[in-house]
C-alpha positions in Angstrom: 13.8 0.2 46.9 16.9 1.9 48.4 16.6 3.4 51.8 16.2 7.2 51.9 19.2 8.9 53.4 19.7 12.2 55.2 22.3 14.8 54.4 24.9 12.9 56.3 24.2 9.7 54.3 22.4 8.0 57.2 19.2 6.1 56.7 16.1 8.2 57.4 13.9 6.7 60.1 10.2 6.9 60.0 7.5 5.8 62.5 5.6 2.7 61.6 1.9 2.2 62.5 2.8 0.4 65.7 4.8 3.4 66.9 8.3 1.8 66.4 11.0 3.5 64.4 12.2 1.7 61.3 14.6 2.8 58.6 12.8 4.0 55.5 13.0 1.2 52.9 14.1 -1.3 55.4 13.0 -3.0 58.6 14.2 -3.3 62.2 13.7 -1.2 65.3 15.7 1.9 66.1 18.8 1.4 68.3 18.1 1.8 72.0 18.7 5.3 73.5 22.1 5.7 75.3 22.0 5.8 79.0 23.4 8.9 80.8 26.8 7.2 81.5 27.4 6.7 77.8 26.2 10.2 76.9 28.5 11.7 79.5 31.4 9.7 78.0 30.5 11.2 74.6 30.4 14.7 76.0 33.8 14.0 77.6 35.3 13.0 74.4 33.9 16.0 72.6 35.2 18.3 75.4 38.7 16.8 75.1 38.7 17.1 71.3 37.6 20.8 71.6 40.4 21.5 74.1 43.0 20.0 71.7 41.6 22.1 68.9 41.8 25.2 71.1 45.3 24.4 72.1 46.3 24.3 68.4 44.7 27.7 67.8 41.9 26.2 65.7 39.3 28.3 67.4 36.5 28.0 64.8 36.6 24.2 65.1 36.9 24.3 68.9 33.9 26.5 69.1 31.9 24.0 66.8 33.1 21.1 68.9 31.9 22.8 72.2 28.6 23.6 70.6 28.2 20.0 69.6 29.0 18.9 73.2 26.3 21.3 74.5 23.8 19.7 72.1 24.8 16.3 73.5 24.3 17.5 77.1 20.6 18.3 76.3 20.0 14.6 75.6 21.2 13.6 79.2 18.3 12.6 81.3 19.6 13.4 84.7 19.1 17.2 85.3 21.8 17.3 88.0 24.4 16.0 85.5 23.2 18.6 82.9 23.5 21.4 85.4 27.0 20.3 86.3 28.4 20.0 82.8 26.7 22.9 81.0 28.6 25.7 82.6 32.0 24.1 81.9 31.2 23.9 78.2 29.5 27.3 78.0 32.6 29.0 79.5 34.9 27.1 77.2 32.8 28.1 74.2 33.0 31.7 75.2 36.8 31.5 75.3 36.9 29.9 71.8 34.5 32.6 70.4 36.6 35.4 71.9 39.8 33.9 70.5 38.4 33.6 67.0 37.4 37.3 67.0 33.8 37.2 68.1 33.9 38.8 71.6 30.3 40.0 71.7 29.1 36.4 71.3 31.7 35.3 73.9 30.2 37.7 76.5 26.8 36.0 76.0 28.2 32.5 76.7 30.3 33.7 79.7 27.1 35.2 81.1 25.3 31.9 80.6 28.1 30.1 82.4 28.0 32.6 85.2 24.2 32.0 85.7 24.6 28.2 85.4 27.5 28.1 87.9 25.3 30.1 90.3 22.7 27.4 90.2 25.1 24.8 91.4 26.8 27.1 93.9 30.2 27.2 92.2 31.2 30.7 93.2 34.9 30.4 92.2 33.9 29.5 88.7 31.5 32.5 88.6 34.5 34.7 89.4 36.3 33.2 86.4 33.3 33.7 84.2 33.1 37.4 85.1 36.8 37.8 84.4 36.4 36.1 81.1 33.5 38.4 80.2 35.6 41.4 81.1 38.3 40.2 78.8 35.7 39.8 75.9 34.4 43.3 76.5 37.9 44.7 76.2 38.4 42.8 73.0 35.1 44.2 71.7 36.2 47.6 72.7 39.5 47.2 70.9 37.6 46.2 67.7 35.3 49.1 67.9 38.1 51.5 68.6 40.1 50.2 65.6 37.0 51.0 63.5 36.9 54.6 64.9 34.0 54.0 67.1 33.6 55.2 70.7 34.5 52.2 72.9 34.0 53.8 76.3 30.8 51.9 77.1 32.4 48.6 76.4 35.4 49.4 78.6 33.0 50.4 81.3 31.2 47.1 81.0 34.5 45.3 81.2 35.4 47.2 84.4 32.0 46.1 85.9 32.8 42.5 85.2 36.3 42.7 86.7 35.0 44.5 89.8 32.4 41.8 90.3 35.2 39.1 89.9 37.3 41.1 92.4 34.5 41.1 95.0 34.0 37.4 94.5 37.7 36.8 95.0 37.9 39.0 98.1 34.7 37.9 99.8 35.3 34.2 99.2 39.1 34.2 99.7 39.9 33.0 96.1 43.3 34.7 95.4 43.5 33.3 91.8 40.2 35.0 91.0 41.3 38.2 92.7 44.6 38.2 90.7 42.8 37.8 87.4 40.4 40.6 88.3 43.2 42.9 89.4 45.0 42.3 86.1 41.8 43.0 84.2 41.2 46.3 86.1 44.7 47.4 85.2 43.9 46.8 81.5 40.7 48.8 81.9 42.7 51.6 83.4 45.2 51.5 80.5 42.3 51.6 78.0 41.1 54.8 79.7 44.4 56.6 79.4 45.5 58.6 76.2 48.3 57.1 74.2 51.7 57.6 75.9 50.2 58.6 79.2 51.5 57.0 82.4 49.3 55.7 85.2 47.8 58.6 87.1 48.2 61.0 84.1 44.5 61.1 83.4 41.6 58.8 82.5 40.3 60.0 79.1 39.2 57.1 77.0 41.0 56.9 73.7 41.4 54.6 70.7 45.1 54.2 71.4 44.5 53.3 75.0 42.0 50.6 74.1 44.4 49.2 71.6 47.2 49.1 74.1 44.9 47.3 76.6 44.1 44.7 73.9 47.8 44.1 73.3 48.7 43.6 76.9 48.1 39.9 77.2 44.3 40.2 76.5 44.6 37.8 73.6 46.9 35.4 75.4 45.3 35.4 78.8 41.6 34.7 78.7 41.1 36.2 82.2 39.3 33.2 83.8 40.2 31.0 86.7 42.3 28.8 84.6 42.9 31.1 81.6 42.7 29.3 78.3 41.6 25.6 78.5 44.6 23.7 79.9 45.7 20.3 78.6 42.7 18.0 78.5 41.0 17.4 81.8 37.7 15.5 82.4 34.5 17.3 82.9 33.2 14.5 85.1 35.3 13.4 88.1 33.9 10.7 90.3 30.4 11.6 89.1 30.8 15.3 89.7 31.7 18.0 87.2 35.2 19.3 87.1 35.4 23.1 86.9 38.9 23.4 85.6 39.2 23.6 81.8 
């Protein structure tokens, strides 16, 4: 009898009476589970592939690749490695979702990256996460404004994110984070001015103002510590996670 196959054409494995896994319709034990080193190498390859897709503006595929990498991370046995790698991938996924036009989902992943980076004490990365979340909020505001909806609450949320990033940059002497936060706050101010108004002419939130903020580099500059993922860099360096994407 031919072996049963799953939707990917791979043999379906069933548990025999002795507890071992065998391929349905055939014999033999299941392959041994990969060790953490091999799994980290798989995650690294998936991360590099996702970065290349992102660089080619193939954001849907990049997002799927980073989601797949996050699934792989869950199979790593060492919790310290999982904690170190997850925020890198979560933040990158947020950037891809924002670029493909799903900024609300991006905010969720940037928030997860912020929380995860807090658990490992990476304050600089947290500043970048907040700047990225602020950018995503501004993009969501621009979409709502284009649809004729009031975007004031989203602009206010973006401002809160950039203000927190600015505090992190100032308190911890991270000038790169501070610069990103300052640029984001300028965008928020632009979003709060009527069309054609100069800085200092008023702060009424308007659709044209939000659109102008979205055009001013928001789509090109993701607002994080390193902006869009740079040319591929490893997530693991000498056994420790690299925070630069």
